Legacy VTK file of the C-alpha trace (Angstrom):
# vtk DataFile Version 3.0
C-alpha trace
ASCII
DATASET POLYDATA
POINTS 73 float
-15.744 -8.292 -95.215
-18.096 -5.451 -94.380
-17.263 -3.194 -91.485
-19.682 -3.497 -88.537
-22.278 -0.770 -88.331
-22.349 1.699 -85.460
-25.290 -0.209 -83.905
-23.446 -3.571 -83.909
-20.214 -2.193 -82.439
-19.469 -2.937 -78.785
-18.411 0.007 -76.609
-14.675 0.209 -76.096
-12.674 1.073 -73.018
-12.771 4.798 -73.872
-16.577 4.888 -73.858
-16.712 2.886 -70.624
-14.121 5.189 -69.020
-16.045 8.301 -70.106
-19.262 6.929 -68.634
-17.520 5.962 -65.381
-15.967 9.436 -65.048
-19.346 11.041 -65.729
-21.017 8.865 -63.074
-18.342 9.724 -60.484
-18.622 13.439 -61.349
-22.417 13.371 -60.900
-22.174 11.611 -57.524
-19.409 13.960 -56.355
-21.422 16.976 -57.503
-24.527 15.776 -55.680
-22.448 15.152 -52.569
-21.128 18.707 -52.661
-24.610 20.147 -53.225
-25.971 18.081 -50.331
-23.208 19.336 -48.026
-24.191 22.924 -48.860
-27.837 22.382 -47.887
-29.138 23.577 -44.515
-29.145 20.958 -41.747
-32.920 20.409 -41.990
-32.700 19.661 -45.704
-29.720 17.348 -45.121
-31.803 15.396 -42.600
-34.487 14.889 -45.260
-31.870 13.525 -47.649
-30.181 11.244 -45.103
-33.108 10.115 -42.924
-35.837 9.443 -45.477
-36.064 6.982 -48.381
-35.413 9.816 -50.852
-32.590 7.951 -52.638
-34.823 4.902 -53.092
-37.594 7.040 -54.585
-35.154 8.735 -56.965
-33.740 5.350 -58.043
-37.236 3.930 -58.602
-38.296 6.908 -60.705
-35.052 6.864 -62.707
-35.261 3.111 -63.325
-38.915 3.352 -64.330
-38.158 6.183 -66.755
-35.245 4.272 -68.280
-37.315 1.095 -68.727
-40.127 3.139 -70.268
-37.674 4.699 -72.753
-36.271 1.295 -73.681
-39.761 -0.136 -74.081
-40.877 2.749 -76.326
-37.843 2.451 -78.635
-38.943 1.607 -82.193
-37.932 -1.828 -83.470
-34.636 -2.002 -85.329
-34.736 -2.574 -89.081
LINES 1 74
73 0 1 2 3 4 5 6 7 8 9 10 11 12 13 14 15 16 17 18 19 20 21 22 23 24 25 26 27 28 29 30 31 32 33 34 35 36 37 38 39 40 41 42 43 44 45 46 47 48 49 50 51 52 53 54 55 56 57 58 59 60 61 62 63 64 65 66 67 68 69 70 71 72
């Protein structure tokens, strides 16, 4: 039986764990950077829909990338 190609292989627990650690590190890093901002800049982050805008832009970019991916052979 042929071995599954790299494209057909499901991610294992190591890949999932790496991604989870990376996500936690990014959020922790952003939290630290936000705490170092002046009070006025912190108020912009906490009292405006900045997080929603960032999530919308990030989601739109990701969907655009997926939609522009060439079809698999």
